[in-house]
Structures are given as C-alpha cells and as structure tokens.
N, CA, C and O of each residue as an XYZ file, in Angstrom:
976
protein
N     101.982    135.717    133.838
C     100.922    136.219    134.710
C      99.667    135.343    134.604
O      98.987    135.103    135.602
N      99.368    134.874    133.401
C      98.196    134.021    133.224
C      98.356    132.724    134.012
O      97.405    132.226    134.614
N      99.582    132.183    133.999
C      99.832    130.953    134.752
C      99.699    131.191    136.257
O      99.134    130.366    136.975
N     100.216    132.310    136.720
C     100.131    132.636    138.140
C      98.677    132.859    138.551
O      98.241    132.403    139.608
N      97.935    133.568    137.701
C      96.519    133.791    137.988
C      95.772    132.460    138.071
O      94.938    132.274    138.957
N      96.062    131.543    137.163
C      95.397    130.242    137.164
C      95.699    129.487    138.456
O      94.817    128.847    139.029
N      96.950    129.566    138.911
C      97.331    128.879    140.146
C      96.607    129.487    141.351
O      96.104    128.761    142.209
N      96.558    130.819    141.410
C      95.852    131.487    142.508
C      94.356    131.162    142.471
O      93.727    130.941    143.505
N      93.808    131.139    141.266
C      92.395    130.800    141.088
C      92.128    129.379    141.592
O      91.122    129.128    142.256
N      93.038    128.453    141.272
C      92.895    127.081    141.723
C      92.940    126.968    143.238
O      92.176    126.205    143.829
N      93.833    127.726    143.869
C      93.939    127.710    145.339
C      92.664    128.268    145.971
O      92.167    127.723    146.956
N      92.141    129.348    145.406
C      90.899    129.933    145.930
C      89.747    128.938    145.784
O      88.960    128.752    146.713
N      89.652    128.304    144.620
C      88.586    127.328    144.395
C      88.702    126.167    145.376
O      87.698    125.698    145.913
N      89.917    125.710    145.606
C      90.143    124.608    146.550
C      89.765    125.045    147.972
O      89.192    124.264    148.733
N      90.085    126.282    148.322
C      89.739    126.790    149.652
C      88.227    126.836    149.845
O      87.718    126.456    150.899
N      87.516    127.300    148.830
C      86.058    127.305    148.891
C      85.520    125.887    149.082
O      84.572    125.662    149.835
N      86.146    124.935    148.385
C      85.712    123.541    148.483
C      85.899    123.006    149.890
O      85.016    122.332    150.421
N      87.045    123.300    150.500
C      87.285    122.847    151.869
C      86.251    123.432    152.824
O      85.719    122.724    153.679
N      85.967    124.726    152.677
C      84.980    125.375    153.543
C      83.611    124.724    153.356
O      82.922    124.419    154.329
N      83.220    124.512    152.086
C      81.904    123.934    151.800
C      81.787    122.515    152.345
O      80.743    122.140    152.878
N      82.855    121.721    152.215
C      82.818    120.340    152.698
C      82.819    120.269    154.225
O      82.101    119.462    154.816
N      83.629    121.119    154.858
C      83.638    121.140    156.318
C      82.285    121.597    156.863
O      81.798    121.071    157.864
N      81.690    122.572    156.200
C      80.369    123.023    156.624
C      79.348    121.912    156.423
O      78.425    121.764    157.224
N      79.508    121.124    155.351
C      78.572    120.036    155.079
C      78.561    119.018    156.218
O      77.507    118.488    156.568
N      79.730    118.746    156.795
C      79.811    117.819    157.921
C      78.956    118.343    159.082
O      78.145    117.609    159.648
N      79.150    119.616    159.426
C      78.364    120.207    160.504
C      76.898    120.371    160.144
O      76.024    120.242    161.001
N      76.630    120.655    158.877
C      75.254    120.847    158.406
C      74.447    119.567    158.584
O      73.335    119.594    159.112
N      75.013    118.447    158.142
C      74.294    117.176    158.251
C      74.297    116.665    159.682
O      73.314    116.084    160.142
N      75.414    116.884    160.394
C      75.532    116.377    161.757
C      74.910    117.253    162.821
O      74.842    116.863    163.986
N      74.451    118.443    162.430
C      73.801    119.358    163.381
C      74.709    119.776    164.531
O      74.320    119.695    165.696
N      75.915    120.223    164.204
C      76.786    120.738    165.266
C      77.718    121.799    164.698
O      78.025    121.797    163.506
N      78.160    122.695    165.553
C      79.152    123.750    165.287
C      78.633    124.846    164.366
O      78.700    126.023    164.720
N      78.117    124.489    163.193
C      77.752    125.508    162.206
C      76.516    126.284    162.663
O      75.682    125.748    163.393
N      76.393    127.558    162.233
C      75.264    128.372    162.694
C      73.921    127.928    162.155
O      72.890    128.165    162.785
N      73.918    127.285    160.997
C      72.655    126.804    160.436
C      72.866    125.402    159.904
O      73.749    125.172    159.077
N      72.055    124.462    160.377
C      72.224    123.074    159.977
C      70.937    122.537    159.373
O      69.968    123.271    159.184
N      70.944    121.253    159.075
C      69.805    120.646    158.393
C      68.533    120.684    159.234
O      67.427    120.668    158.693
N      68.689    120.734    160.555
C      67.526    120.769    161.450
C      67.439    122.039    162.282
O      66.522    122.180    163.092
N      68.370    122.963    162.101
C      68.386    124.185    162.906
C      68.057    125.387    162.034
O      68.491    125.476    160.886
N      67.294    126.296    162.589
C      66.911    127.492    161.851
C      65.400    127.625    161.816
O      64.670    126.737    162.256
N      64.949    128.741    161.290
C      63.511    129.003    161.232
C      62.867    128.100    160.188
O      63.354    127.985    159.063
N      61.762    127.459    160.575
C      61.036    126.597    159.639
C      59.787    127.316    159.153
O      59.163    128.081    159.888
N      59.434    127.051    157.889
C      58.256    127.684    157.305
C      57.148    126.672    157.094
O      57.210    125.567    157.633
N      56.134    127.030    156.319
C      55.064    126.081    155.997
C      55.632    124.824    155.344
O      56.611    124.899    154.602
N      55.027    123.679    155.616
C      55.566    122.392    155.162
C      55.746    122.342    153.651
O      56.826    122.000    153.169
N      54.705    122.676    152.902
C      54.783    122.577    151.443
C      55.862    123.496    150.896
O      56.637    123.102    150.024
N      55.914    124.712    151.404
C      56.938    125.667    150.963
C      58.332    125.110    151.249
O      59.216    125.187    150.395
N      58.531    124.561    152.420
C      59.843    124.034    152.791
C      60.240    122.872    151.892
O      61.388    122.788    151.457
N      59.304    121.980    151.613
C      59.595    120.837    150.744
C      59.979    121.315    149.350
O      60.938    120.809    148.767
N      59.254    122.272    148.815
C      59.529    122.773    147.460
C      60.894    123.455    147.415
O      61.691    123.193    146.514
N      61.164    124.325    148.383
C      62.433    125.045    148.408
C      63.603    124.076    148.568
O      64.585    124.158    147.830
N      63.500    123.168    149.519
C      64.600    122.236    149.784
C      64.825    121.303    148.594
O      65.966    121.035    148.219
N      63.745    120.815    148.008
C      63.880    119.931    146.854
C      64.513    120.671    145.676
O      65.327    120.106    144.946
N      64.133    121.934    145.496
C      64.708    122.719    144.406
C      66.202    122.957    144.618
O      66.977    122.927    143.662
N      66.605    123.190    145.853
C      68.025    123.404    146.159
C      68.845    122.143    145.882
O      69.931    122.219    145.308
N      68.322    120.984    146.289
C      69.039    119.740    146.034
C      69.077    119.452    144.541
O      70.093    118.991    144.021
N      67.982    119.721    143.852
C      67.945    119.499    142.404
C      68.954    120.396    141.688
O      69.613    119.964    140.742
N      69.074    121.641    142.139
C      70.052    122.549    141.547
C      71.463    122.009    141.712
O      72.260    122.032    140.774
N      71.769    121.519    142.922
C      73.075    120.919    143.156
C      73.293    119.713    142.248
O      74.357    119.572    141.645
N      72.296    118.849    142.150
C      72.433    117.636    141.342
C      72.661    117.970    139.874
O      73.513    117.364    139.224
N      71.910    118.925    139.351
C      72.053    119.298    137.941
C      73.428    119.889    137.681
O      74.104    119.495    136.731
N      73.848    120.831    138.517
C      75.160    121.452    138.323
C      76.278    120.427    138.451
O      77.177    120.368    137.612
N      76.218    119.633    139.492
C      77.299    118.692    139.784
C      77.415    117.633    138.699
O      78.520    117.208    138.362
N      76.290    117.205    138.152
C      76.315    116.163    137.130
C      76.600    116.741    135.747
O      77.405    116.185    135.001
N      75.951    117.846    135.399
C      76.109    118.429    134.068
C      77.551    118.836    133.800
O      78.094    118.520    132.741
N      78.174    119.526    134.736
C      79.531    120.018    134.518
C      80.575    118.903    134.528
O      81.720    119.119    134.130
N      80.178    117.700    134.989
C      81.109    116.565    135.007
C      81.077    115.758    133.718
O      81.933    114.898    133.508
N      80.097    116.023    132.844
C      79.979    115.234    131.629
C      81.025    115.656    130.597
O      81.381    116.829    130.486
N      81.501    114.668    129.849
C      82.568    114.926    128.881
C      82.132    115.897    127.790
O      82.922    116.730    127.347
N      80.882    115.793    127.357
C      80.391    116.712    126.330
C      80.405    118.150    126.807
O      80.793    119.052    126.065
N      79.982    118.367    128.045
C      80.015    119.717    128.603
C      81.447    120.211    128.735
O      81.734    121.373    128.446
N      82.350    119.331    129.174
C      83.746    119.727    129.340
C      84.356    120.165    128.015
O      85.101    121.143    127.957
N      84.033    119.434    126.951
C      84.575    119.817    125.634
C      84.091    121.199    125.233
O      84.855    121.989    124.678
N      82.809    121.500    125.512
C      82.297    122.834    125.188
C      82.872    123.875    126.135
O      83.258    124.961    125.704
N      82.931    123.550    127.422
C      83.352    124.504    128.443
C      84.800    124.934    128.255
O      85.137    126.093    128.497
N      85.664    124.009    127.824
C      87.078    124.339    127.653
C      87.326    125.186    126.403
O      88.463    125.577    126.138
N      86.295    125.466    125.653
C      86.401    126.489    124.611
C      86.214    127.884    125.205
O      86.592    128.892    124.607
N      85.620    127.911    126.396
C      85.343    129.185    127.077
C      86.418    129.487    128.112
O      86.892    130.619    128.214
N      86.804    128.461    128.887
C      87.823    128.645    129.928
C      89.017    127.757    129.594
O      88.850    126.726    128.942
N      90.219    128.136    130.028
C      91.390    127.276    129.797
C      91.207    125.907    130.433
O      90.613    125.785    131.504
N      91.715    124.887    129.772
C      91.569    123.514    130.276
C      92.172    123.362    131.671
O      91.699    122.552    132.468
N      93.213    124.139    131.964
C      93.897    124.000    133.259
C      93.022    124.410    134.436
O      93.242    123.942    135.552
N      92.034    125.276    134.210
C      91.173    125.707    135.317
C      89.768    125.115    135.217
O      88.879    125.488    135.983
N      89.567    124.196    134.276
C      88.242    123.595    134.129
C      87.798    122.900    135.408
O      86.669    123.093    135.860
N      88.680    122.092    135.995
C      88.314    121.356    137.199
C      88.134    122.291    138.385
O      87.227    122.101    139.196
N      88.994    123.299    138.488
C      88.861    124.266    139.581
C      87.532    125.007    139.486
O      86.885    125.268    140.500
N      87.131    125.342    138.271
C      85.857    126.029    138.076
C      84.700    125.131    138.465
O      83.721    125.582    139.059
N      84.821    123.860    138.128
C      83.786    122.884    138.488
C      83.610    122.793    140.002
O      82.488    122.868    140.502
N      84.711    122.633    140.731
C      84.590    122.497    142.190
C      84.164    123.822    142.825
O      83.482    123.823    143.850
N      84.559    124.949    142.227
C      84.138    126.243    142.754
C      82.633    126.407    142.609
O      81.962    126.816    143.557
N      82.095    126.094    141.436
C      80.656    126.193    141.220
C      79.903    125.258    142.164
O      78.864    125.626    142.713
N      80.432    124.038    142.352
C      79.801    123.094    143.264
C      79.765    123.664    144.680
O      78.753    123.554    145.373
N      80.864    124.268    145.102
C      80.934    124.850    146.443
C      79.946    125.994    146.601
O      79.301    126.120    147.642
N      79.825    126.823    145.582
C      78.898    127.955    145.657
C      77.451    127.486    145.726
O      76.640    128.068    146.446
N      77.128    126.436    144.980
C      75.769    125.892    145.037
C      75.501    125.300    146.419
O      74.405    125.458    146.956
N      76.489    124.623    146.998
C      76.324    124.091    148.349
C      76.125    125.214    149.367
O      75.281    125.108    150.257
N      76.898    126.280    149.235
C      76.744    127.410    150.159
C      75.352    128.022    150.036
O      74.754    128.421    151.035
N      74.838    128.096    148.805
C      73.471    128.581    148.602
C      72.475    127.651    149.291
O      71.514    128.108    149.909
N      72.710    126.356    149.181
C      71.817    125.387    149.826
C      71.814    125.587    151.344
O      70.752    125.601    151.967
N      73.002    125.742    151.938
C      73.070    125.948    153.389
C      72.297    127.207    153.793
O      71.584    127.221    154.796
N      72.454    128.247    153.001
C      71.866    129.550    153.324
C      70.340    129.516    153.241
O      69.650    130.054    154.107
N      69.826    128.883    152.195
C      68.390    128.938    151.928
C      67.618    127.721    152.442
O      66.393    127.677    152.329
N      68.316    126.740    153.002
C      67.647    125.526    153.461
C      66.597    125.841    154.514
O      66.833    126.641    155.420
N      65.438    125.207    154.391
C      64.353    125.401    155.351
C      64.127    124.099    156.114
O      63.633    123.129    155.539
N      64.479    124.062    157.395
C      64.331    122.829    158.180
C      62.875    122.357    158.245
O      61.939    123.156    158.263
N      62.719    121.036    158.279
C      61.402    120.425    158.507
C      61.591    119.523    159.723
O      61.958    118.358    159.573
N      61.348    120.043    160.916
C      61.806    119.380    162.146
C      60.977    118.193    162.619
O      61.355    117.546    163.596
N      59.853    117.879    161.961
C      59.038    116.748    162.408
C      59.891    115.473    162.451
O      60.661    115.194    161.532
N      59.738    114.714    163.531
C      60.601    113.547    163.749
C      60.131    112.331    162.950
O      58.938    112.033    162.893
N      61.086    111.636    162.338
C      60.829    110.356    161.669
C      61.240    109.221    162.597
O      60.489    108.264    162.789
N      62.434    109.332    163.171
C      62.844    108.401    164.224
C      63.825    109.086    165.155
O      64.536    110.010    164.762
N      63.852    108.623    166.388
C      64.808    109.077    167.389
C      65.305    107.850    168.155
O      64.511    107.093    168.713
N      66.592    107.667    168.173
C      67.193    106.536    168.871
C      67.604    106.991    170.260
O      68.478    107.847    170.401
N      66.991    106.434    171.272
C      67.273    106.837    172.648
C      68.344    105.979    173.303
O      69.005    106.419    174.243
N      68.521    104.749    172.810
C      69.525    103.871    173.383
C      70.914    104.441    173.140
O      71.287    104.721    172.001
N      71.677    104.612    174.213
C      72.983    105.267    174.117
C      73.944    104.514    173.207
O      74.655    105.121    172.406
N      73.963    103.192    173.333
C      74.878    102.387    172.509
C      74.499    102.482    171.040
O      75.362    102.707    170.191
N      73.223    102.313    170.732
C      72.767    102.372    169.347
C      73.034    103.751    168.736
O      73.463    103.860    167.587
N      72.771    104.807    169.529
C      73.041    106.164    169.045
C      74.529    106.355    168.782
O      74.912    107.000    167.806
N      75.375    105.789    169.658
C      76.825    105.885    169.456
C      77.280    105.160    168.215
O      78.185    105.622    167.519
N      76.657    104.017    167.924
C      76.996    103.272    166.704
C      76.650    104.102    165.468
O      77.440    104.179    164.527
N      75.482    104.716    165.472
C      75.075    105.552    164.330
C      76.013    106.744    164.162
O      76.382    107.091    163.040
N      76.395    107.364    165.261
C      77.357    108.462    165.183
C      78.692    107.968    164.616
O      79.335    108.658    163.826
N      79.094    106.772    165.026
C      80.340    106.206    164.501
C      80.267    105.959    163.010
O      81.240    106.194    162.294
N      79.112    105.479    162.528
C      78.935    105.254    161.086
C      78.976    106.578    160.345
O      79.531    106.668    159.250
N      78.384    107.609    160.945
C      78.421    108.956    160.357
C      79.867    109.386    160.109
O      80.207    109.834    159.014
N      80.713    109.247    161.129
C      82.113    109.657    160.989
C      82.887    108.708    160.077
O      83.810    109.131    159.382
N      82.517    107.438    160.077
C      83.141    106.497    159.156
C      82.877    106.913    157.716
O      83.759    106.818    156.862
N      81.662    107.373    157.454
C      81.331    107.834    156.105
C      82.250    108.942    155.628
O      82.736    108.907    154.498
N      82.489    109.923    156.480
C      83.374    111.027    156.095
C      84.812    110.546    155.940
O      85.533    111.013    155.058
N      85.229    109.620    156.788
C      86.584    109.071    156.672
C      86.753    108.322    155.351
O      87.779    108.454    154.684
N      85.745    107.536    154.979
C      85.794    106.809    153.706
C      85.851    107.780    152.537
O      86.614    107.581    151.592
N      85.033    108.840    152.606
C      85.011    109.838    151.524
C      86.382    110.480    151.349
O      86.919    110.506    150.241
N      86.949    110.997    152.430
C      88.237    111.699    152.335
C      89.341    110.744    151.900
O      90.140    111.076    151.025
N      89.391    109.555    152.510
C      90.428    108.587    152.153
C      90.335    108.209    150.679
O      91.355    108.033    150.013
N      89.116    108.084    150.173
C      88.927    107.682    148.777
C      89.467    108.729    147.809
O      89.977    108.382    146.744
N      89.361    110.002    148.169
C      89.902    111.046    147.283
C      91.418    110.964    147.201
O      91.999    111.237    146.151
N      92.059    110.592    148.297
C      93.516    110.480    148.288
C      93.986    109.179    147.638
O      95.101    109.111    147.120
N      93.140    108.149    147.665
C      93.517    106.891    147.031
C      93.644    107.037    145.521
O      94.459    106.361    144.894
N      92.836    107.923    144.939
C      92.983    108.180    143.502
C      93.975    109.333    143.322
O      95.173    109.087    143.178
N      93.517    110.551    143.326
C      94.430    111.701    143.269
C      93.672    112.915    143.792
O      93.002    113.613    143.031
N      93.780    113.159    145.081
C      93.018    114.216    145.736
C      93.208    115.568    145.062
O      92.238    116.275    144.789
N      94.459    115.922    144.795
C      94.733    117.268    144.293
C      94.353    117.430    142.819
O      94.062    118.539    142.371
N      94.354    116.349    142.081
C      93.850    116.426    140.707
C      92.334    116.459    140.707
O      91.723    117.162    139.902
N      91.722    115.698    141.612
C      90.269    115.668    141.714
C      89.705    117.053    142.003
O      88.620    117.396    141.533
N      90.449    117.859    142.785
C      89.985    119.193    143.147
C      90.686    120.310    142.379
O      90.584    121.478    142.754
N      91.389    119.966    141.320
C      91.876    120.966    140.380
C      93.237    121.559    140.636
O      93.725    122.324    139.804
N      93.883    121.241    141.764
C      95.171    121.866    142.065
C      96.296    121.349    141.174
O      97.153    122.125    140.751
N      96.306    120.067    140.889
C      97.371    119.506    140.051
C      97.393    120.171    138.686
O      98.464    120.434    138.139
N      96.228    120.443    138.138
C      96.146    121.025    136.805
C      96.724    122.442    136.766
O      97.487    122.776    135.860
N      96.362    123.270    137.743
C      96.819    124.658    137.689
C      98.304    124.778    138.005
O      98.982    125.643    137.451
N      98.821    123.923    138.887
C     100.251    123.997    139.200
C     101.100    123.343    138.115
O     102.259    123.715    137.929
N     100.540    122.381    137.402
C     101.256    121.838    136.244
C     101.436    122.926    135.194
O     102.497    123.037    134.580
N     100.398    123.727    134.992
C     100.516    124.828    134.034
C     101.501    125.874    134.530
O     102.286    126.408    133.746
N     101.466    126.175    135.839
C     102.364    127.185    136.401
C     103.825    126.818    136.175
O     104.642    127.678    135.848
N     104.150    125.544    136.349
C     105.548    125.111    136.227
C     105.872    124.507    134.861
O     106.938    123.924    134.666
N     104.935    124.654    133.916
C     105.193    124.203    132.566
C     105.307    122.699    132.414
O     106.036    122.208    131.551
N     104.584    121.965    133.255
C     104.623    120.509    133.186
C     103.364    119.976    132.523
O     102.329    120.643    132.484
N     103.473    118.772    132.007
C     102.351    118.114    131.354
C     101.842    116.992    132.254
O     102.606    116.111    132.647
N     100.556    117.027    132.576
C      99.990    115.946    133.374
C      99.945    114.673    132.551
O      99.679    114.712    131.350
N     100.203    113.554    133.190
C     100.149    112.277    132.487
C      98.703    111.936    132.138
O      97.770    112.382    132.806
N      98.530    111.151    131.098
C      97.188    110.740    130.695
C      96.540    109.903    131.803
O      97.233    109.197    132.535
N      95.214    109.984    131.925
C      94.529    109.206    132.964
C      94.782    107.709    132.786
O      94.722    107.182    131.675
N      95.062    107.045    133.888
C      95.233    105.596    133.867
C      94.202    104.960    134.776
O      93.771    105.563    135.760
N      93.809    103.746    134.447
C      92.794    103.062    135.225
C      93.459    102.319    136.376
O      94.278    101.427    136.154
N      93.102    102.690    137.616
C      93.678    102.058    138.800
C      92.556    101.720    139.779
O      91.517    102.380    139.797
N      92.774    100.694    140.585
C      91.797    100.312    141.611
C      92.510    100.081    142.941
O      92.636     98.941    143.388
N      92.979    101.158    143.577
C      93.716    101.009    144.844
C      92.796    100.726    146.033
O      91.742    101.345    146.172
N      93.193     99.810    146.864
C      92.562     99.515    148.161
C      91.033     99.451    148.086
O      90.485     98.474    147.574
N      90.341    100.470    148.583
C      88.881    100.432    148.624
C      88.276    100.224    147.245
O      87.228     99.592    147.110
N      88.930    100.750    146.230
C      88.398    100.642    144.868
C      88.462     99.214    144.338
O      87.845     98.919    143.315
N      89.184     98.327    144.997
C      89.203     96.930    144.591
C      87.870     96.254    144.919
O      87.494     95.274    144.277
N      87.166     96.774    145.909
C      85.945     96.140    146.396
C      84.683     96.923    146.022
O      83.618     96.337    145.829
N      84.810     98.239    145.923
C      83.665     99.106    145.641
C      84.057    100.088    144.541
O      85.111    100.720    144.612
N      83.219    100.209    143.543
C      83.560    101.088    142.417
C      83.433    102.566    142.778
O      84.092    103.414    142.176
N      82.587    102.872    143.759
C      82.345    104.283    144.086
C      82.403    104.502    145.607
O      81.381    104.814    146.218
N      83.569    104.345    146.217
C      83.660    104.525    147.674
C      83.370    105.950    148.132
O      82.924    106.153    149.261
N      83.614    106.934    147.280
C      83.285    108.320    147.665
C      81.781    108.447    147.895
O      81.342    109.024    148.889
N      81.001    107.902    146.968
C      79.550    107.945    147.127
C      79.104    107.100    148.311
O      78.163    107.469    149.013
N      79.768    105.970    148.542
C      79.450    105.154    149.708
C      79.634    105.966    150.982
O      78.794    105.907    151.880
N      80.726    106.726    151.072
C      80.962    107.572    152.230
C      79.857    108.593    152.428
O      79.418    108.832    153.553
N      79.403    109.201    151.327
C      78.310    110.179    151.414
C      77.051    109.520    151.950
O      76.381    110.075    152.821
N      76.727    108.343    151.438
C      75.508    107.662    151.866
C      75.553    107.298    153.347
O      74.557    107.452    154.054
N      76.696    106.818    153.818
C      76.821    106.515    155.244
C      76.605    107.772    156.077
O      75.935    107.732    157.109
N      77.173    108.888    155.626
C      77.088    110.131    156.395
C      75.676    110.708    156.433
O      75.255    111.235    157.463
N      74.944    110.617    155.330
C      73.625    111.257    155.294
C      72.539    110.411    155.960
O      71.528    110.950    156.410
N      72.738    109.087    156.027
C      71.696    108.230    156.595
C      71.932    107.882    158.062
O      70.977    107.599    158.785
N      73.174    107.897    158.511
C      73.471    107.462    159.878
C      73.257    108.607    160.855
O      74.129    109.459    161.028
N      72.117    108.623    161.480
C      71.810    109.657    162.469
C      70.875    109.088    163.528
O      69.938    108.365    163.189
N      71.105    109.396    164.803
C      70.184    108.948    165.852
C      68.851    109.683    165.818
O      67.863    109.216    166.383
N      68.828    110.841    165.149
C      67.605    111.643    165.125
C      67.302    112.057    163.684
O      67.884    113.015    163.174
N      66.403    111.344    163.040
C      66.042    111.625    161.655
C      64.775    112.467    161.613
O      63.731    112.065    162.128
N      64.877    113.635    160.998
C      63.718    114.497    160.811
C      63.215    114.366    159.376
O      63.866    113.744    158.536
N      62.075    114.944    159.108
C      61.529    114.921    157.748
C      62.471    115.656    156.791
O      62.695    115.207    155.667
N      63.023    116.792    157.244
C      63.949    117.535    156.396
C      65.203    116.742    156.087
O      65.670    116.720    154.949
N      65.747    116.089    157.105
C      66.934    115.256    156.919
C      66.618    114.086    155.985
O      67.430    113.732    155.130
N      65.436    113.488    156.152
C      65.029    112.374    155.298
C      64.889    112.822    153.847
O      65.294    112.105    152.932
N      64.324    113.992    153.637
C      64.208    114.535    152.279
C      65.585    114.718    151.662
O      65.810    114.356    150.508
N      66.497    115.278    152.432
C      67.863    115.486    151.955
C      68.528    114.151    151.613
O      69.098    113.991    150.534
N      68.450    113.200    152.540
C      69.093    111.904    152.334
C      68.485    111.154    151.149
O      69.202    110.556    150.347
N      67.163    111.193    151.048
C      66.494    110.483    149.964
C      66.831    111.047    148.597
O      67.087    110.294    147.657
N      66.833    112.377    148.480
C      67.131    112.987    147.186
C      68.607    112.836    146.813
O      68.935    112.635    145.644
N      69.491    112.932    147.797
C      70.913    112.732    147.520
C      71.175    111.294    147.080
O      71.976    111.052    146.177
N      70.499    110.342    147.720
C      70.641    108.940    147.323
C      70.161    108.729    145.895
O      70.824    108.050    145.111
N      69.013    109.304    145.554
C      68.495    109.186    144.187
C      69.460    109.796    143.181
O      69.708    109.229    142.117
N      70.001    110.957    143.531
C      70.969    111.599    142.631
C      72.207    110.733    142.442
O      72.703    110.589    141.324
N      72.705    110.158    143.528
C      73.901    109.321    143.443
C      73.656    108.125    142.526
O      74.501    107.797    141.693
N      72.511    107.479    142.674
C      72.218    106.305    141.856
C      72.103    106.672    140.375
O      72.537    105.914    139.508
N      71.520    107.830    140.091
C      71.440    108.294    138.700
C      72.815    108.737    138.205
O      73.223    108.407    137.092
N      73.530    109.501    139.061
C      74.846    110.009    138.679
C      75.837    108.904    138.385
O      76.683    109.049    137.503
N      75.746    107.796    139.112
C      76.650    106.679    138.877
C      76.461    106.128    137.467
O      77.432    105.786    136.792
N      75.210    106.045    137.029
C      74.966    105.538    135.673
C      75.602    106.444    134.626
O      76.201    105.959    133.666
N      75.477    107.751    134.805
C      76.081    108.692    133.862
C      77.600    108.637    133.919
O      78.273    108.657    132.888
N      78.131    108.567    135.135
C      79.578    108.527    135.304
C      80.171    107.255    134.705
O      81.209    107.302    134.046
N      79.517    106.128    134.932
C      80.049    104.867    134.418
C      79.939    104.798    132.899
O      80.763    104.158    132.245
N      78.947    105.438    132.347
C      78.863    105.505    130.885
C      80.083    106.218    130.314
O      80.643    105.792    129.304
N      80.497    107.313    130.970
C      81.697    108.031    130.535
C      82.953    107.180    130.736
O      83.861    107.200    129.906
N      82.999    106.436    131.839
C      84.172    105.609    132.128
C      84.307    104.451    131.142
O      85.418    104.070    130.773
N      83.188    103.901    130.723
C      83.227    102.839    129.714
C      83.745    103.396    128.390
O      84.528    102.743    127.700
N      83.309    104.595    128.040
C      83.814    105.225    126.814
C      85.313    105.489    126.917
O      86.037    105.367    125.929
N      85.777    105.849    128.107
C      87.179    106.203    128.295
C      88.082    104.973    128.382
O      89.157    104.943    127.782
N      87.639    103.953    129.137
C      88.514    102.809    129.396
C      88.040    101.500    128.755
O      88.745    100.493    128.816
N      86.861    101.505    128.146
C      86.399    100.358    127.388
C      86.250     99.078    128.196
O      85.694     99.085    129.294
N      86.759     97.963    127.634
C      86.601     96.648    128.265
C      87.261     96.576    129.635
O      86.838     95.797    130.489
N      88.286     97.377    129.846
C      88.954     97.379    131.144
C      87.972     97.751    132.250
O      87.968     97.145    133.321
N      87.138     98.760    131.975
C      86.156     99.155    132.978
C      84.999     98.169    133.018
O      84.446     97.936    134.093
N      84.612     97.583    131.897
C      83.534     96.590    131.896
C      83.908     95.391    132.758
O      83.072     94.882    133.504
N      85.145     94.939    132.665
C      85.597     93.822    133.503
C      85.607     94.217    134.981
O      85.292     93.411    135.856
N      85.973     95.470    135.238
C      85.986     95.968    136.615
C      84.584     95.955    137.197
O      84.417     95.612    138.368
N      83.584     96.313    136.428
C      82.204     96.300    136.904
C      81.743     94.893    137.262
O      80.892     94.717    138.134
N      82.296     93.908    136.599
C      81.906     92.529    136.873
C      82.497     92.007    138.177
O      81.907     91.143    138.825
N      83.668     92.532    138.568
C      84.330     91.975    139.743
C      84.219     92.846    140.995
O      84.508     92.373    142.094
N      83.809     94.097    140.852
C      83.693     94.991    142.014
C      82.264     95.495    142.141
O      81.635     95.846    141.142
N      81.750     95.532    143.364
C      80.388     96.011    143.603
C      80.299     97.512    143.358
O      81.302     98.224    143.394
N      79.082     97.975    143.111
C      78.894     99.394    142.845
C      79.084    100.226    144.114
O      79.839    101.198    144.115
N      78.399     99.845    145.193
C      78.447    100.625    146.428
C      78.682     99.787    147.674
O      79.376    100.223    148.592
N      78.116     98.600    147.715
C      78.192     97.769    148.923
C      79.157     96.614    148.683
O      78.930     95.816    147.774
N      80.224     96.499    149.470
C      81.151     95.372    149.295
C      80.445     94.041    149.493
O      79.802     93.822    150.520
N      80.563     93.155    148.516
C      79.900     91.863    148.588
C      80.922     90.738    148.614
O      81.924     90.807    147.902
N      80.696     89.708    149.413
C      81.656     88.593    149.478
C      81.820     87.951    148.110
O      80.854     87.758    147.371
N      83.061     87.629    147.795
C      83.331     86.944    146.537
C      83.500     87.847    145.347
O      83.835     87.385    144.256
N      83.270     89.156    145.541
C      83.463     90.092    144.430
C      84.592     91.031    144.774
O      84.403     91.994    145.517
N      85.768     90.757    144.238
C      86.886     91.654    144.454
C      87.923     91.433    143.371
O      87.978     90.384    142.729
N      88.758     92.476    143.187
C      89.778     92.395    142.143
C      90.899     91.488    142.610
O      91.868     91.279    141.880
C-alpha cells in the first residue's frame, strides 16, 4: 500500500506540475488564462512591486533551497527518498500557483513593437523558448526530473541506476538549455510592461545565481568530468568554437 500511495502521490504531483507549467505559458504570454502577467486589477505601484518581488523571491528560495544536496539529505529523513523529487516539484507548483493568484500587474509600458514582422519574430522566440525547455527535459530524463521514475521504480521493486554524466544534443553546446528556454520565453515579447520587466529581471537574476549553486553541486558529484565540460560548453549562449 505504501508503494501504491507513493506512485499515486507522484502522479498527482506530476499533474500539478503540468497544470502549473501550462498556466505559466499563458501567464507570461497573456493569453487563454484568466489572470496573466498584465491582466487583472492593478494596485498602487509600490505595493505591486513589493508584492510581486516577494512572490518571485519566495519561488526562488523554495526552488533553489529544496534542490540543494544538503537539504535533500535532511529532507529524506522526513519523507521517503522515492517521493523526494515529487514533493519538490509539487511544492514548486504550489508556489507558482500562489504567484499567479496574488500577482499584481504593473501595466505601464516599457516597449511596444508595432511592426508586424518584428512582433512575429518575438512571438516565435517566445515559443522557441518553451520548445527548448520541454525538449531539454526529455534529452536528460523527463520522468526522473519530475519524480515519476522514482515512485514507479519503488512500486515495481526496481532500483534506479546511479546518475551518469551525459551531454546529449543541446547539452553539448549549452550547459543549461532549460534555463535558456526560460530566458527566451520571459524576455521575448512585443509588449513589455513594467510588471513583465520586473518578472523577467528577477527570474534572470535568480537563474544566474541558481546556476552557480547548481554547478557547485555538479562539480562535487562529477568532479573533473564536469570541470572539463564547463570549459568546452557555454553556460547559456551557444558560442562558436565551444562544443563537446
């Protein structure tokens, strides 16, 4: 029963993640969803900046803290190791849902692109970002990344293989294509508002800080293998002459 519960818990957590990510696409792109980054009632400027910044900071702290190896070692004393990843993605999804709910738009315009071709190019980059993000999760191990492999391995009494260092396709050129996809999606817009700029700027800052923490863990895990990888692959932007 414990194994079955863990598997069901993993499926629920994964479902929440899909909902949160799909909503994020509409939230940033300002379409389909009932409340987006620029839609909804706006309040006083200072209040909106404080609330929005606090929401992004909460996401950054949760997303980064729960990913650290030290936290994982402590956390798996509280929850079974098989549901650790599912719990992580579930908490991330809940924080994102809170952000969507409490976000206060700041609609003042920073830039608006009126040229149809230029606006279409920016929209294309927006969708390219999401395509890069999703493809990158499957290039490594999508279902392990979101916790499903762990809970179903426990359900069927299987042992997951130890992590191995791989650099498939996009990872040969960029060390963090998932983050690259996020950056393309949050910055590529024909209509940038102050609220959108605040979101994009803080997410970019978090990504740059988070990469340093993540790579520190990867160096501890893979040692010189990862150090050599850092020398031959760019962090975020593919550069000529740097590839595996």
